[in-house]
C-alpha positions in Angstrom: 21.7 1.4 75.2 22.5 3.5 78.1 19.3 6.3 78.9 21.8 8.6 79.5 23.6 9.2 75.7 19.8 9.3 74.1 19.0 11.9 74.5 22.3 13.1 72.8 21.9 10.8 69.7 19.2 12.3 69.6 20.5 16.0 69.5 22.9 14.9 66.6 19.4 12.9 64.2 17.9 15.6 64.9 20.3 18.5 63.3 21.3 16.5 60.5 17.4 15.9 60.7 17.5 19.0 57.3 19.6 18.7 54.1 21.3 21.9 54.1 22.8 20.3 58.5 23.8 17.7 56.5 25.4 19.4 53.0 27.1 21.5 55.7 28.7 18.9 57.4 29.2 16.9 54.5 31.3 19.9 53.4 33.2 20.6 56.5 34.4 17.2 56.3 36.6 18.7 53.5 37.9 20.8 55.9 36.9 24.7 58.2 34.8 27.2 56.0 33.5 30.1 57.3 29.5 30.4 57.1 28.9 33.6 54.0 31.0 29.7 52.7 29.0 26.9 52.8 25.7 29.9 52.4 27.2 30.7 48.5 28.1 26.3 48.5 24.6 25.6 50.0 23.1 28.0 47.9 21.3 29.6 50.8 21.0 33.0 52.3 23.0 34.1 55.4 20.4 34.2 57.9 18.8 30.9 56.6 23.1 30.0 57.2 23.2 31.0 60.3 20.0 28.8 61.2 21.1 25.3 60.6 25.1 26.6 62.7 23.4 27.4 65.0 21.6 24.0 65.4 24.2 22.4 64.3 26.7 24.0 67.2 24.0 23.7 69.2 24.3 19.4 68.5 28.7 20.1 69.2 28.6 19.0 65.5 30.3 22.5 64.8 32.6 24.8 66.3 33.1 28.0 65.8 37.1 29.7 65.8 37.7 33.4 65.2 40.7 34.5 62.8 43.3 36.5 65.3 43.0 39.1 61.9 39.2 39.6 62.3 36.4 39.0 65.3 34.2 39.4 62.6 34.9 36.1 60.3 33.7 33.5 61.6 35.1 29.6 60.5 33.4 27.0 60.7 35.1 22.9 61.4 33.3 20.0 61.5 33.3 18.3 65.3 34.3 14.6 64.1 33.9 12.8 67.9 30.8 14.0 67.8 30.6 12.1 64.0 32.7 9.1 65.5 29.7 7.9 68.8 27.0 8.8 66.3 28.5 6.3 63.9 29.0 4.7 67.1 25.5 4.0 68.6 24.5 2.9 64.7 26.4 0.2 64.8 25.2 -1.1 68.0 21.3 -1.2 67.3 22.7 -2.5 64.0 24.0 -5.2 65.5 20.8 -5.6 67.4 18.9 -6.3 65.2 21.3 -8.4 63.3 21.1 -10.7 65.8 17.2 -9.7 65.6 17.3 -10.9 62.2 20.1 -14.0 62.9 17.7 -15.3 65.4 14.3 -14.4 63.7 16.1 -16.8 60.9 16.6 -19.9 62.8 13.7 -19.5 64.3 11.8 -20.4 60.7 14.9 -22.9 59.4 13.9 -25.0 62.4 10.1 -24.9 61.8 10.9 -26.2 58.7 12.5 -28.9 59.5 10.0 -29.3 62.2 6.7 -29.6 60.1 6.0 -32.6 58.5 6.3 -33.4 53.8 3.5 -32.1 53.1 1.2 -34.7 49.5 0.6 -33.2 46.7 -3.0 -33.9 45.7 -3.4 -36.5 42.7 
């Protein structure tokens, strides 16, 4: 794994460590939402939602836009590219584990084949 990429994965995982942020990501996966809409759907106060959105923005998981009709309104969208990066990292990690487990299974099978047959006591 590229050492330069590890901190990026750490940022993503840290941002997704909180259940409210994971739920916000799920909701944004269905389409853009205003901060107030997210707070309402998650049942959390606006200041808490603001902190969660800041963490998600810092990790690059969400983007914030302002509609032309009102610069005070913030609309959030999911950055699917960042999720794709996390998915790719997880797939590489899973592949590594699969290879290690396959090698271990082969080792155990080989040892079983070499093991002399044990006699049962009468």
